[in-house]
PDBQT receptor file of N, H, CA, C and O in Angstrom, charges set to zero:
ATOM      1  N   UNK A   1      49.280 148.525  56.124  1.00  0.00    +0.000 N 
ATOM      2  CA  UNK A   1      50.004 147.780  56.399  1.00  0.00    +0.000 C 
ATOM      3  C   UNK A   1      49.749 147.237  57.394  1.00  0.00    +0.000 C 
ATOM      4  O   UNK A   1      49.687 148.282  58.042  1.00  0.00    +0.000 OA
ATOM      5  N   UNK A   2      49.471 146.255  58.339  1.00  0.00    +0.000 N 
ATOM      6  H   UNK A   2      49.521 145.406  57.813  1.00  0.00    +0.000 HD
ATOM      7  CA  UNK A   2      48.601 145.231  59.456  1.00  0.00    +0.000 C 
ATOM      8  C   UNK A   2      49.595 146.052  60.590  1.00  0.00    +0.000 C 
ATOM      9  O   UNK A   2      50.797 146.254  60.418  1.00  0.00    +0.000 OA
ATOM     10  N   UNK A   3      48.765 146.496  61.847  1.00  0.00    +0.000 N 
ATOM     11  H   UNK A   3      47.788 146.332  61.987  1.00  0.00    +0.000 HD
ATOM     12  CA  UNK A   3      48.667 147.168  63.239  1.00  0.00    +0.000 C 
ATOM     13  C   UNK A   3      48.957 145.827  64.026  1.00  0.00    +0.000 C 
ATOM     14  O   UNK A   3      48.171 144.885  64.121  1.00  0.00    +0.000 OA
ATOM     15  N   UNK A   4      50.850 145.949  64.844  1.00  0.00    +0.000 N 
ATOM     16  H   UNK A   4      51.488 146.714  64.766  1.00  0.00    +0.000 HD
ATOM     17  CA  UNK A   4      51.123 144.568  65.664  1.00  0.00    +0.000 C 
ATOM     18  C   UNK A   4      50.305 144.273  66.548  1.00  0.00    +0.000 C 
ATOM     19  O   UNK A   4      49.707 145.287  66.188  1.00  0.00    +0.000 OA
ATOM     20  N   UNK A   5      49.686 143.882  67.355  1.00  0.00    +0.000 N 
ATOM     21  H   UNK A   5      50.172 143.058  67.648  1.00  0.00    +0.000 HD
ATOM     22  CA  UNK A   5      49.445 143.382  68.278  1.00  0.00    +0.000 C 
ATOM     23  C   UNK A   5      50.556 143.176  69.691  1.00  0.00    +0.000 C 
ATOM     24  O   UNK A   5      51.643 142.602  69.758  1.00  0.00    +0.000 OA
ATOM     25  N   UNK A   6      49.575 144.071  70.964  1.00  0.00    +0.000 N 
ATOM     26  H   UNK A   6      48.692 144.537  70.910  1.00  0.00    +0.000 HD
ATOM     27  CA  UNK A   6      50.310 144.283  71.751  1.00  0.00    +0.000 C 
ATOM     28  C   UNK A   6      50.020 144.117  73.340  1.00  0.00    +0.000 C 
ATOM     29  O   UNK A   6      48.956 144.255  73.945  1.00  0.00    +0.000 OA
ATOM     30  N   UNK A   7      50.887 143.889  73.662  1.00  0.00    +0.000 N 
ATOM     31  H   UNK A   7      51.751 143.777  73.170  1.00  0.00    +0.000 HD
ATOM     32  CA  UNK A   7      50.602 144.201  75.147  1.00  0.00    +0.000 C 
ATOM     33  C   UNK A   7      50.556 145.301  76.134  1.00  0.00    +0.000 C 
ATOM     34  O   UNK A   7      50.089 144.992  77.231  1.00  0.00    +0.000 OA
ATOM     35  N   UNK A   8      50.924 146.456  75.977  1.00  0.00    +0.000 N 
ATOM     36  H   UNK A   8      51.303 146.707  75.087  1.00  0.00    +0.000 HD
ATOM     37  CA  UNK A   8      50.372 147.853  76.006  1.00  0.00    +0.000 C 
ATOM     38  C   UNK A   8      50.183 148.524  75.703  1.00  0.00    +0.000 C 
ATOM     39  O   UNK A   8      50.546 148.838  74.569  1.00  0.00    +0.000 OA
ATOM     40  N   UNK A   9      49.360 149.397  76.572  1.00  0.00    +0.000 N 
ATOM     41  H   UNK A   9      49.065 149.142  77.493  1.00  0.00    +0.000 HD
ATOM     42  CA  UNK A   9      48.268 150.274  76.577  1.00  0.00    +0.000 C 
ATOM     43  C   UNK A   9      48.393 151.259  76.625  1.00  0.00    +0.000 C 
ATOM     44  O   UNK A   9      48.959 151.543  77.680  1.00  0.00    +0.000 OA
ATOM     45  N   UNK A  10      48.081 152.487  75.768  1.00  0.00    +0.000 N 
ATOM     46  H   UNK A  10      47.621 152.256  74.911  1.00  0.00    +0.000 HD
ATOM     47  CA  UNK A  10      48.765 153.810  76.033  1.00  0.00    +0.000 C 
ATOM     48  C   UNK A  10      47.389 154.521  76.615  1.00  0.00    +0.000 C 
ATOM     49  O   UNK A  10      46.304 154.431  76.042  1.00  0.00    +0.000 OA
ATOM     50  N   UNK A  11      47.562 155.081  77.573  1.00  0.00    +0.000 N 
ATOM     51  H   UNK A  11      48.444 155.154  78.039  1.00  0.00    +0.000 HD
ATOM     52  CA  UNK A  11      46.980 156.050  78.489  1.00  0.00    +0.000 C 
ATOM     53  C   UNK A  11      48.006 158.388  78.740  1.00  0.00    +0.000 C 
ATOM     54  O   UNK A  11      49.119 158.883  78.917  1.00  0.00    +0.000 OA
ATOM     55  N   UNK A  12      46.745 158.778  78.585  1.00  0.00    +0.000 N 
ATOM     56  H   UNK A  12      45.841 158.376  78.442  1.00  0.00    +0.000 HD
ATOM     57  CA  UNK A  12      46.957 160.553  78.953  1.00  0.00    +0.000 C 
ATOM     58  C   UNK A  12      47.678 160.146  80.370  1.00  0.00    +0.000 C 
ATOM     59  O   UNK A  12      47.288 159.063  80.806  1.00  0.00    +0.000 OA
ATOM     60  N   UNK A  13      48.448 160.675  80.994  1.00  0.00    +0.000 N 
ATOM     61  H   UNK A  13      48.765 161.555  80.640  1.00  0.00    +0.000 HD
ATOM     62  CA  UNK A  13      49.484 161.290  82.944  1.00  0.00    +0.000 C 
ATOM     63  C   UNK A  13      49.394 163.206  82.990  1.00  0.00    +0.000 C 
ATOM     64  O   UNK A  13      50.373 163.949  82.922  1.00  0.00    +0.000 OA
ATOM     65  N   UNK A  14      48.300 163.529  83.088  1.00  0.00    +0.000 N 
ATOM     66  H   UNK A  14      47.505 162.925  83.143  1.00  0.00    +0.000 HD
ATOM     67  CA  UNK A  14      49.118 164.539  83.660  1.00  0.00    +0.000 C 
ATOM     68  C   UNK A  14      50.115 164.835  84.787  1.00  0.00    +0.000 C 
ATOM     69  O   UNK A  14      50.019 164.479  85.961  1.00  0.00    +0.000 OA
ATOM     70  N   UNK A  15      50.794 165.333  84.387  1.00  0.00    +0.000 N 
ATOM     71  H   UNK A  15      50.872 165.622  83.433  1.00  0.00    +0.000 HD
ATOM     72  CA  UNK A  15      52.033 165.874  85.447  1.00  0.00    +0.000 C 
ATOM     73  C   UNK A  15      52.160 166.786  85.443  1.00  0.00    +0.000 C 
ATOM     74  O   UNK A  15      51.866 167.386  84.409  1.00  0.00    +0.000 OA
ATOM     75  N   UNK A  16      52.734 167.596  86.691  1.00  0.00    +0.000 N 
ATOM     76  H   UNK A  16      52.973 167.109  87.530  1.00  0.00    +0.000 HD
ATOM     77  CA  UNK A  16      53.099 168.932  87.167  1.00  0.00    +0.000 C 
ATOM     78  C   UNK A  16      54.273 169.172  86.621  1.00  0.00    +0.000 C 
ATOM     79  O   UNK A  16      55.054 168.281  86.953  1.00  0.00    +0.000 OA
ATOM     80  N   UNK A  17      54.871 170.132  85.790  1.00  0.00    +0.000 N 
ATOM     81  H   UNK A  17      54.236 170.857  85.520  1.00  0.00    +0.000 HD
ATOM     82  CA  UNK A  17      56.632 170.362  85.169  1.00  0.00    +0.000 C 
ATOM     83  C   UNK A  17      56.979 169.629  86.294  1.00  0.00    +0.000 C 
ATOM     84  O   UNK A  17      56.695 168.435  86.391  1.00  0.00    +0.000 OA
ATOM     85  N   UNK A  18      57.888 170.582  87.612  1.00  0.00    +0.000 N 
ATOM     86  H   UNK A  18      58.118 171.552  87.534  1.00  0.00    +0.000 HD
ATOM     87  CA  UNK A  18      58.907 170.005  88.165  1.00  0.00    +0.000 C 
ATOM     88  C   UNK A  18      58.391 168.802  88.372  1.00  0.00    +0.000 C 
ATOM     89  O   UNK A  18      58.921 168.399  87.336  1.00  0.00    +0.000 OA
ATOM     90  N   UNK A  19      57.689 167.600  88.870  1.00  0.00    +0.000 N 
ATOM     91  H   UNK A  19      57.258 167.928  89.711  1.00  0.00    +0.000 HD
ATOM     92  CA  UNK A  19      57.928 166.948  88.194  1.00  0.00    +0.000 C 
ATOM     93  C   UNK A  19      58.042 165.672  87.377  1.00  0.00    +0.000 C 
ATOM     94  O   UNK A  19      58.438 164.514  87.514  1.00  0.00    +0.000 OA
ATOM     95  N   UNK A  20      57.579 166.346  86.593  1.00  0.00    +0.000 N 
ATOM     96  H   UNK A  20      57.258 167.286  86.482  1.00  0.00    +0.000 HD
ATOM     97  CA  UNK A  20      58.465 166.551  85.369  1.00  0.00    +0.000 C 
ATOM     98  C   UNK A  20      59.628 166.699  84.735  1.00  0.00    +0.000 C 
ATOM     99  O   UNK A  20      59.901 165.794  83.948  1.00  0.00    +0.000 OA
ATOM    100  N   UNK A  21      60.720 167.941  84.889  1.00  0.00    +0.000 N 
ATOM    101  H   UNK A  21      60.498 168.676  85.529  1.00  0.00    +0.000 HD
ATOM    102  CA  UNK A  21      61.717 167.480  85.335  1.00  0.00    +0.000 C 
ATOM    103  C   UNK A  21      62.911 166.250  86.309  1.00  0.00    +0.000 C 
ATOM    104  O   UNK A  21      63.990 165.667  86.213  1.00  0.00    +0.000 OA
ATOM    105  N   UNK A  22      61.570 166.481  87.339  1.00  0.00    +0.000 N 
ATOM    106  H   UNK A  22      60.693 166.956  87.417  1.00  0.00    +0.000 HD
ATOM    107  CA  UNK A  22      63.148 165.008  87.624  1.00  0.00    +0.000 C 
ATOM    108  C   UNK A  22      62.312 164.319  87.621  1.00  0.00    +0.000 C 
ATOM    109  O   UNK A  22      62.375 163.638  88.644  1.00  0.00    +0.000 OA
ATOM    110  N   UNK A  23      61.241 163.986  86.850  1.00  0.00    +0.000 N 
ATOM    111  H   UNK A  23      61.191 164.540  86.019  1.00  0.00    +0.000 HD
ATOM    112  CA  UNK A  23      61.155 162.919  85.804  1.00  0.00    +0.000 C 
ATOM    113  C   UNK A  23      62.460 162.173  85.331  1.00  0.00    +0.000 C 
ATOM    114  O   UNK A  23      63.133 161.176  85.594  1.00  0.00    +0.000 OA
ATOM    115  N   UNK A  24      62.402 163.543  84.241  1.00  0.00    +0.000 N 
ATOM    116  H   UNK A  24      61.856 164.353  84.027  1.00  0.00    +0.000 HD
ATOM    117  CA  UNK A  24      63.409 163.150  82.425  1.00  0.00    +0.000 C 
ATOM    118  C   UNK A  24      64.929 163.049  83.527  1.00  0.00    +0.000 C 
ATOM    119  O   UNK A  24      65.712 162.100  83.465  1.00  0.00    +0.000 OA
ATOM    120  N   UNK A  25      65.060 164.007  84.300  1.00  0.00    +0.000 N 
ATOM    121  H   UNK A  25      64.424 164.777  84.350  1.00  0.00    +0.000 HD
ATOM    122  CA  UNK A  25      67.049 164.243  85.072  1.00  0.00    +0.000 C 
ATOM    123  C   UNK A  25      66.608 162.697  85.220  1.00  0.00    +0.000 C 
ATOM    124  O   UNK A  25      66.781 162.080  84.169  1.00  0.00    +0.000 OA
ATOM    125  N   UNK A  26      66.187 162.086  86.059  1.00  0.00    +0.000 N 
ATOM    126  H   UNK A  26      66.046 162.587  86.913  1.00  0.00    +0.000 HD
ATOM    127  CA  UNK A  26      66.157 160.752  86.538  1.00  0.00    +0.000 C 
ATOM    128  C   UNK A  26      65.796 160.433  85.567  1.00  0.00    +0.000 C 
ATOM    129  O   UNK A  26      64.973 161.317  85.328  1.00  0.00    +0.000 OA
ATOM    130  N   UNK A  27      65.781 159.674  84.612  1.00  0.00    +0.000 N 
ATOM    131  H   UNK A  27      66.450 158.956  84.806  1.00  0.00    +0.000 HD
ATOM    132  CA  UNK A  27      65.899 158.979  83.420  1.00  0.00    +0.000 C 
ATOM    133  C   UNK A  27      67.179 159.312  82.584  1.00  0.00    +0.000 C 
ATOM    134  O   UNK A  27      67.984 158.499  82.129  1.00  0.00    +0.000 OA
ATOM    135  N   UNK A  28      67.202 160.811  82.466  1.00  0.00    +0.000 N 
ATOM    136  H   UNK A  28      66.548 161.471  82.836  1.00  0.00    +0.000 HD
ATOM    137  CA  UNK A  28      68.940 160.358  81.819  1.00  0.00    +0.000 C 
ATOM    138  C   UNK A  28      69.397 159.511  82.584  1.00  0.00    +0.000 C 
ATOM    139  O   UNK A  28      69.678 158.355  82.267  1.00  0.00    +0.000 OA
ATOM    140  N   UNK A  29      69.562 160.197  84.083  1.00  0.00    +0.000 N 
ATOM    141  H   UNK A  29      69.334 161.136  84.341  1.00  0.00    +0.000 HD
ATOM    142  CA  UNK A  29      70.374 159.349  84.850  1.00  0.00    +0.000 C 
ATOM    143  C   UNK A  29      70.459 158.612  84.629  1.00  0.00    +0.000 C 
ATOM    144  O   UNK A  29      71.668 158.698  84.415  1.00  0.00    +0.000 OA
ATOM    145  N   UNK A  30      70.186 157.404  84.348  1.00  0.00    +0.000 N 
ATOM    146  H   UNK A  30      69.203 157.334  84.521  1.00  0.00    +0.000 HD
ATOM    147  CA  UNK A  30      69.946 155.675  84.869  1.00  0.00    +0.000 C 
ATOM    148  C   UNK A  30      69.663 155.441  83.111  1.00  0.00    +0.000 C 
ATOM    149  O   UNK A  30      69.052 154.444  82.725  1.00  0.00    +0.000 OA
ATOM    150  N   UNK A  31      70.100 156.309  82.304  1.00  0.00    +0.000 N 
ATOM    151  H   UNK A  31      70.596 157.119  82.618  1.00  0.00    +0.000 HD
ATOM    152  CA  UNK A  31      70.278 156.784  80.903  1.00  0.00    +0.000 C 
ATOM    153  C   UNK A  31      69.034 154.819  80.093  1.00  0.00    +0.000 C 
ATOM    154  O   UNK A  31      69.316 153.696  79.675  1.00  0.00    +0.000 OA
ATOM    155  N   UNK A  32      67.257 155.984  80.460  1.00  0.00    +0.000 N 
ATOM    156  H   UNK A  32      67.028 156.896  80.799  1.00  0.00    +0.000 HD
ATOM    157  CA  UNK A  32      66.262 155.491  79.661  1.00  0.00    +0.000 C 
ATOM    158  C   UNK A  32      65.380 156.281  79.637  1.00  0.00    +0.000 C 
ATOM    159  O   UNK A  32      65.373 157.315  80.306  1.00  0.00    +0.000 OA
ATOM    160  N   UNK A  33      64.139 155.776  78.551  1.00  0.00    +0.000 N 
ATOM    161  H   UNK A  33      64.145 154.937  78.008  1.00  0.00    +0.000 HD
ATOM    162  CA  UNK A  33      63.596 157.513  77.983  1.00  0.00    +0.000 C 
ATOM    163  C   UNK A  33      62.466 157.576  79.414  1.00  0.00    +0.000 C 
ATOM    164  O   UNK A  33      62.319 156.720  80.287  1.00  0.00    +0.000 OA
ATOM    165  N   UNK A  34      61.734 158.985  79.252  1.00  0.00    +0.000 N 
ATOM    166  H   UNK A  34      61.853 159.680  78.543  1.00  0.00    +0.000 HD
ATOM    167  CA  UNK A  34      61.464 159.435  80.006  1.00  0.00    +0.000 C 
ATOM    168  C   UNK A  34      60.734 157.376  80.184  1.00  0.00    +0.000 C 
ATOM    169  O   UNK A  34      61.377 156.529  80.805  1.00  0.00    +0.000 OA
ATOM    170  N   UNK A  35      59.343 157.064  79.466  1.00  0.00    +0.000 N 
ATOM    171  H   UNK A  35      58.821 157.752  78.961  1.00  0.00    +0.000 HD
ATOM    172  CA  UNK A  35      58.464 156.638  79.294  1.00  0.00    +0.000 C 
ATOM    173  C   UNK A  35      59.181 155.656  79.836  1.00  0.00    +0.000 C 
ATOM    174  O   UNK A  35      58.454 155.248  80.742  1.00  0.00    +0.000 OA
ATOM    175  N   UNK A  36      60.868 154.565  79.846  1.00  0.00    +0.000 N 
ATOM    176  H   UNK A  36      61.459 154.897  79.111  1.00  0.00    +0.000 HD
ATOM    177  CA  UNK A  36      60.926 153.623  80.646  1.00  0.00    +0.000 C 
ATOM    178  C   UNK A  36      61.583 154.114  81.965  1.00  0.00    +0.000 C 
ATOM    179  O   UNK A  36      62.649 153.630  82.347  1.00  0.00    +0.000 OA
ATOM    180  N   UNK A  37      60.964 155.032  82.617  1.00  0.00    +0.000 N 
ATOM    181  H   UNK A  37      60.098 155.425  82.307  1.00  0.00    +0.000 HD
ATOM    182  CA  UNK A  37      61.676 155.844  83.495  1.00  0.00    +0.000 C 
ATOM    183  C   UNK A  37      60.359 155.350  83.901  1.00  0.00    +0.000 C 
ATOM    184  O   UNK A  37      60.491 154.150  84.143  1.00  0.00    +0.000 OA
ATOM    185  N   UNK A  38      59.439 155.633  84.041  1.00  0.00    +0.000 N 
ATOM    186  H   UNK A  38      59.332 156.608  83.845  1.00  0.00    +0.000 HD
ATOM    187  CA  UNK A  38      58.184 155.927  84.357  1.00  0.00    +0.000 C 
ATOM    188  C   UNK A  38      57.256 154.603  84.250  1.00  0.00    +0.000 C 
ATOM    189  O   UNK A  38      56.245 154.298  84.883  1.00  0.00    +0.000 OA
ATOM    190  N   UNK A  39      57.810 154.069  83.441  1.00  0.00    +0.000 N 
ATOM    191  H   UNK A  39      58.631 154.316  82.927  1.00  0.00    +0.000 HD
ATOM    192  CA  UNK A  39      57.111 152.357  83.347  1.00  0.00    +0.000 C 
ATOM    193  C   UNK A  39      58.011 151.852  84.587  1.00  0.00    +0.000 C 
ATOM    194  O   UNK A  39      57.517 151.064  85.394  1.00  0.00    +0.000 OA
ATOM    195  N   UNK A  40      59.225 152.273  84.720  1.00  0.00    +0.000 N 
ATOM    196  H   UNK A  40      59.626 152.913  84.065  1.00  0.00    +0.000 HD
ATOM    197  CA  UNK A  40      60.549 151.165  85.351  1.00  0.00    +0.000 C 
ATOM    198  C   UNK A  40      59.735 151.949  87.419  1.00  0.00    +0.000 C 
ATOM    199  O   UNK A  40      60.466 151.446  88.272  1.00  0.00    +0.000 OA
ATOM    200  N   UNK A  41      59.162 152.419  87.780  1.00  0.00    +0.000 N 
ATOM    201  H   UNK A  41      58.568 152.828  87.088  1.00  0.00    +0.000 HD
ATOM    202  CA  UNK A  41      58.865 153.622  88.258  1.00  0.00    +0.000 C 
ATOM    203  C   UNK A  41      57.175 153.020  88.940  1.00  0.00    +0.000 C 
ATOM    204  O   UNK A  41      56.710 152.841  90.066  1.00  0.00    +0.000 OA
ATOM    205  N   UNK A  42      56.915 152.939  88.193  1.00  0.00    +0.000 N 
ATOM    206  H   UNK A  42      57.292 153.084  87.278  1.00  0.00    +0.000 HD
ATOM    207  CA  UNK A  42      55.236 152.170  88.046  1.00  0.00    +0.000 C 
ATOM    208  C   UNK A  42      55.420 150.223  88.854  1.00  0.00    +0.000 C 
ATOM    209  O   UNK A  42      54.726 149.567  89.632  1.00  0.00    +0.000 OA
ATOM    210  N   UNK A  43      56.640 149.984  88.153  1.00  0.00    +0.000 N 
ATOM    211  H   UNK A  43      57.203 150.517  87.522  1.00  0.00    +0.000 HD
ATOM    212  CA  UNK A  43      56.983 147.969  88.394  1.00  0.00    +0.000 C 
ATOM    213  C   UNK A  43      57.150 148.472  89.479  1.00  0.00    +0.000 C 
ATOM    214  O   UNK A  43      56.057 148.556  90.039  1.00  0.00    +0.000 OA
ATOM    215  N   UNK A  44      58.204 148.982  90.279  1.00  0.00    +0.000 N 
ATOM    216  H   UNK A  44      59.092 148.914  89.824  1.00  0.00    +0.000 HD
ATOM    217  CA  UNK A  44      59.301 148.890  91.030  1.00  0.00    +0.000 C 
ATOM    218  C   UNK A  44      58.201 149.594  92.153  1.00  0.00    +0.000 C 
ATOM    219  O   UNK A  44      58.603 149.169  93.236  1.00  0.00    +0.000 OA
ATOM    220  N   UNK A  45      56.899 150.546  92.431  1.00  0.00    +0.000 N 
ATOM    221  H   UNK A  45      56.572 150.892  91.551  1.00  0.00    +0.000 HD
ATOM    222  CA  UNK A  45      55.734 150.690  93.071  1.00  0.00    +0.000 C 
ATOM    223  C   UNK A  45      55.030 149.333  93.176  1.00  0.00    +0.000 C 
ATOM    224  O   UNK A  45      54.961 148.730  94.247  1.00  0.00    +0.000 OA
ATOM    225  N   UNK A  46      54.535 148.895  92.089  1.00  0.00    +0.000 N 
ATOM    226  H   UNK A  46      54.591 149.384  91.219  1.00  0.00    +0.000 HD
ATOM    227  CA  UNK A  46      52.986 147.919  92.159  1.00  0.00    +0.000 C 
ATOM    228  C   UNK A  46      54.592 146.204  92.866  1.00  0.00    +0.000 C 
ATOM    229  O   UNK A  46      54.067 145.218  93.384  1.00  0.00    +0.000 OA
ATOM    230  N   UNK A  47      55.844 146.194  92.774  1.00  0.00    +0.000 N 
ATOM    231  H   UNK A  47      56.271 146.995  92.353  1.00  0.00    +0.000 HD
ATOM    232  CA  UNK A  47      56.317 145.154  93.226  1.00  0.00    +0.000 C 
ATOM    233  C   UNK A  47      56.431 145.168  94.532  1.00  0.00    +0.000 C 
ATOM    234  O   UNK A  47      55.855 144.290  95.174  1.00  0.00    +0.000 OA
ATOM    235  N   UNK A  48      57.064 145.995  95.079  1.00  0.00    +0.000 N 
ATOM    236  H   UNK A  48      57.532 146.708  94.557  1.00  0.00    +0.000 HD
ATOM    237  CA  UNK A  48      57.630 146.483  96.347  1.00  0.00    +0.000 C 
ATOM    238  C   UNK A  48      55.949 146.403  97.466  1.00  0.00    +0.000 C 
ATOM    239  O   UNK A  48      55.913 146.151  98.671  1.00  0.00    +0.000 OA
ATOM    240  N   UNK A  49      54.782 146.703  96.568  1.00  0.00    +0.000 N 
ATOM    241  H   UNK A  49      54.812 146.908  95.590  1.00  0.00    +0.000 HD
ATOM    242  CA  UNK A  49      53.737 146.693  97.866  1.00  0.00    +0.000 C 
ATOM    243  C   UNK A  49      52.612 144.858  96.986  1.00  0.00    +0.000 C 
ATOM    244  O   UNK A  49      51.488 144.467  97.300  1.00  0.00    +0.000 OA
ATOM    245  N   UNK A  50      53.235 144.473  96.316  1.00  0.00    +0.000 N 
ATOM    246  H   UNK A  50      54.148 144.790  96.062  1.00  0.00    +0.000 HD
ATOM    247  CA  UNK A  50      52.831 142.886  96.171  1.00  0.00    +0.000 C 
ATOM    248  C   UNK A  50      52.173 143.226  95.600  1.00  0.00    +0.000 C 
ATOM    249  O   UNK A  50      51.196 143.557  96.272  1.00  0.00    +0.000 OA
ATOM    250  N   UNK A  51      51.991 143.462  94.222  1.00  0.00    +0.000 N 
ATOM    251  H   UNK A  51      52.785 143.194  93.677  1.00  0.00    +0.000 HD
ATOM    252  CA  UNK A  51      50.756 144.320  93.777  1.00  0.00    +0.000 C 
ATOM    253  C   UNK A  51      50.895 143.668  92.217  1.00  0.00    +0.000 C 
ATOM    254  O   UNK A  51      50.086 143.431  91.320  1.00  0.00    +0.000 OA
ATOM    255  N   UNK A  52      51.711 143.577  92.308  1.00  0.00    +0.000 N 
ATOM    256  H   UNK A  52      52.368 143.769  93.036  1.00  0.00    +0.000 HD
ATOM    257  CA  UNK A  52      52.698 142.809  90.843  1.00  0.00    +0.000 C 
ATOM    258  C   UNK A  52      52.212 141.413  90.334  1.00  0.00    +0.000 C 
ATOM    259  O   UNK A  52      52.570 140.357  90.856  1.00  0.00    +0.000 OA
ATOM    260  N   UNK A  53      51.074 141.537  88.899  1.00  0.00    +0.000 N 
ATOM    261  H   UNK A  53      50.784 142.395  88.475  1.00  0.00    +0.000 HD
ATOM    262  CA  UNK A  53      50.668 140.706  88.362  1.00  0.00    +0.000 C 
ATOM    263  C   UNK A  53      51.217 139.381  88.569  1.00  0.00    +0.000 C 
ATOM    264  O   UNK A  53      50.570 138.891  87.643  1.00  0.00    +0.000 OA
ATOM    265  N   UNK A  54      51.653 138.726  88.867  1.00  0.00    +0.000 N 
ATOM    266  H   UNK A  54      52.178 139.124  89.620  1.00  0.00    +0.000 HD
ATOM    267  CA  UNK A  54      52.715 137.278  88.554  1.00  0.00    +0.000 C 
ATOM    268  C   UNK A  54      53.428 137.153  87.250  1.00  0.00    +0.000 C 
ATOM    269  O   UNK A  54      52.861 137.824  86.387  1.00  0.00    +0.000 OA
ATOM    270  N   UNK A  55      53.982 136.819  87.022  1.00  0.00    +0.000 N 
ATOM    271  H   UNK A  55      54.443 136.274  87.722  1.00  0.00    +0.000 HD
ATOM    272  CA  UNK A  55      54.324 136.597  85.448  1.00  0.00    +0.000 C 
ATOM    273  C   UNK A  55      54.050 135.259  84.837  1.00  0.00    +0.000 C 
ATOM    274  O   UNK A  55      53.914 134.305  85.603  1.00  0.00    +0.000 OA
ATOM    275  N   UNK A  56      53.943 135.061  83.416  1.00  0.00    +0.000 N 
ATOM    276  H   UNK A  56      54.053 135.837  82.794  1.00  0.00    +0.000 HD
ATOM    277  CA  UNK A  56      53.829 132.804  83.122  1.00  0.00    +0.000 C 
ATOM    278  C   UNK A  56      55.012 133.087  83.064  1.00  0.00    +0.000 C 
ATOM    279  O   UNK A  56      55.358 134.137  82.522  1.00  0.00    +0.000 OA
ATOM    280  N   UNK A  57      56.006 132.137  83.659  1.00  0.00    +0.000 N 
ATOM    281  H   UNK A  57      55.725 131.284  84.098  1.00  0.00    +0.000 HD
ATOM    282  CA  UNK A  57      56.949 131.161  83.222  1.00  0.00    +0.000 C 
ATOM    283  C   UNK A  57      56.949 130.801  81.723  1.00  0.00    +0.000 C 
ATOM    284  O   UNK A  57      55.800 130.921  81.299  1.00  0.00    +0.000 OA
ATOM    285  N   UNK A  58      57.922 130.351  80.633  1.00  0.00    +0.000 N 
ATOM    286  H   UNK A  58      58.855 130.253  80.978  1.00  0.00    +0.000 HD
ATOM    287  CA  UNK A  58      58.165 130.489  80.071  1.00  0.00    +0.000 C 
ATOM    288  C   UNK A  58      58.010 128.132  79.750  1.00  0.00    +0.000 C 
ATOM    289  O   UNK A  58      58.954 127.467  80.177  1.00  0.00    +0.000 OA
ATOM    290  N   UNK A  59      56.849 127.409  79.069  1.00  0.00    +0.000 N 
ATOM    291  H   UNK A  59      56.082 127.949  78.722  1.00  0.00    +0.000 HD
ATOM    292  CA  UNK A  59      57.166 125.871  79.209  1.00  0.00    +0.000 C 
ATOM    293  C   UNK A  59      59.293 125.663  79.082  1.00  0.00    +0.000 C 
ATOM    294  O   UNK A  59      60.034 126.258  78.299  1.00  0.00    +0.000 OA
ATOM    295  N   UNK A  60      59.588 124.880  79.898  1.00  0.00    +0.000 N 
ATOM    296  H   UNK A  60      58.986 124.397  80.534  1.00  0.00    +0.000 HD
ATOM    297  CA  UNK A  60      60.632 123.699  79.781  1.00  0.00    +0.000 C 
ATOM    298  C   UNK A  60      60.927 122.307  79.220  1.00  0.00    +0.000 C 
ATOM    299  O   UNK A  60      59.995 121.540  78.981  1.00  0.00    +0.000 OA
ATOM    300  N   UNK A  61      62.084 121.992  79.025  1.00  0.00    +0.000 N 
ATOM    301  H   UNK A  61      62.842 122.614  79.220  1.00  0.00    +0.000 HD
ATOM    302  CA  UNK A  61      61.756 120.814  78.394  1.00  0.00    +0.000 C 
ATOM    303  C   UNK A  61      61.854 120.116  79.745  1.00  0.00    +0.000 C 
ATOM    304  O   UNK A  61      61.497 118.945  79.878  1.00  0.00    +0.000 OA
ATOM    305  N   UNK A  62      62.466 121.033  81.004  1.00  0.00    +0.000 N 
ATOM    306  H   UNK A  62      62.755 121.984  80.897  1.00  0.00    +0.000 HD
ATOM    307  CA  UNK A  62      62.596 119.747  81.864  1.00  0.00    +0.000 C 
ATOM    308  C   UNK A  62      62.408 118.659  82.029  1.00  0.00    +0.000 C 
ATOM    309  O   UNK A  62      61.488 118.114  81.419  1.00  0.00    +0.000 OA
ATOM    310  N   UNK A  63      63.121 118.029  82.812  1.00  0.00    +0.000 N 
ATOM    311  H   UNK A  63      63.869 118.472  83.308  1.00  0.00    +0.000 HD
ATOM    312  CA  UNK A  63      62.275 117.044  83.288  1.00  0.00    +0.000 C 
ATOM    313  C   UNK A  63      61.996 115.746  81.017  1.00  0.00    +0.000 C 
ATOM    314  O   UNK A  63      61.446 114.825  80.414  1.00  0.00    +0.000 OA
ATOM    315  N   UNK A  64      62.412 116.241  81.001  1.00  0.00    +0.000 N 
ATOM    316  H   UNK A  64      62.859 116.989  81.490  1.00  0.00    +0.000 HD
ATOM    317  CA  UNK A  64      62.935 115.037  78.880  1.00  0.00    +0.000 C 
ATOM    318  C   UNK A  64      64.349 114.252  79.187  1.00  0.00    +0.000 C 
ATOM    319  O   UNK A  64      65.370 114.798  79.605  1.00  0.00    +0.000 OA
ATOM    320  N   UNK A  65      64.203 112.997  78.920  1.00  0.00    +0.000 N 
ATOM    321  H   UNK A  65      63.374 112.554  78.580  1.00  0.00    +0.000 HD
ATOM    322  CA  UNK A  65      65.705 113.057  78.246  1.00  0.00    +0.000 C 
ATOM    323  C   UNK A  65      66.058 113.328  77.114  1.00  0.00    +0.000 C 
ATOM    324  O   UNK A  65      65.253 113.611  76.226  1.00  0.00    +0.000 OA
ATOM    325  N   UNK A  66      67.672 113.278  76.912  1.00  0.00    +0.000 N 
ATOM    326  H   UNK A  66      68.325 113.048  77.633  1.00  0.00    +0.000 HD
ATOM    327  CA  UNK A  66      68.314 114.064  76.428  1.00  0.00    +0.000 C 
ATOM    328  C   UNK A  66      68.014 112.100  75.181  1.00  0.00    +0.000 C 
ATOM    329  O   UNK A  66      67.878 110.889  75.351  1.00  0.00    +0.000 OA
ATOM    330  N   UNK A  67      68.100 113.452  73.738  1.00  0.00    +0.000 N 
ATOM    331  H   UNK A  67      68.210 114.437  73.600  1.00  0.00    +0.000 HD
ATOM    332  CA  UNK A  67      67.967 113.187  72.948  1.00  0.00    +0.000 C 
ATOM    333  C   UNK A  67      66.472 111.800  72.494  1.00  0.00    +0.000 C 
ATOM    334  O   UNK A  67      66.487 110.683  71.976  1.00  0.00    +0.000 OA
ATOM    335  N   UNK A  68      65.421 112.677  73.029  1.00  0.00    +0.000 N 
ATOM    336  H   UNK A  68      65.409 113.584  73.450  1.00  0.00    +0.000 HD
ATOM    337  CA  UNK A  68      64.578 112.086  73.020  1.00  0.00    +0.000 C 
ATOM    338  C   UNK A  68      62.980 113.541  72.221  1.00  0.00    +0.000 C 
ATOM    339  O   UNK A  68      61.818 113.163  72.076  1.00  0.00    +0.000 OA
TER     340      UNK A  68
């Protein structure tokens, strides 16, 4: 079976047990997986610091005449 290409990268993260318990509880409160919560926390920190890479917007058909 061919492996799908992904834009994500995996890595190991060491977190102390108290911090991990807090993240797991927060994730459960937000109805997210622990991984999803960590991704959200990182994204929010990057956004708030102005370091979030700009996302490319998909091309649109704006400006084209209808029916062409």
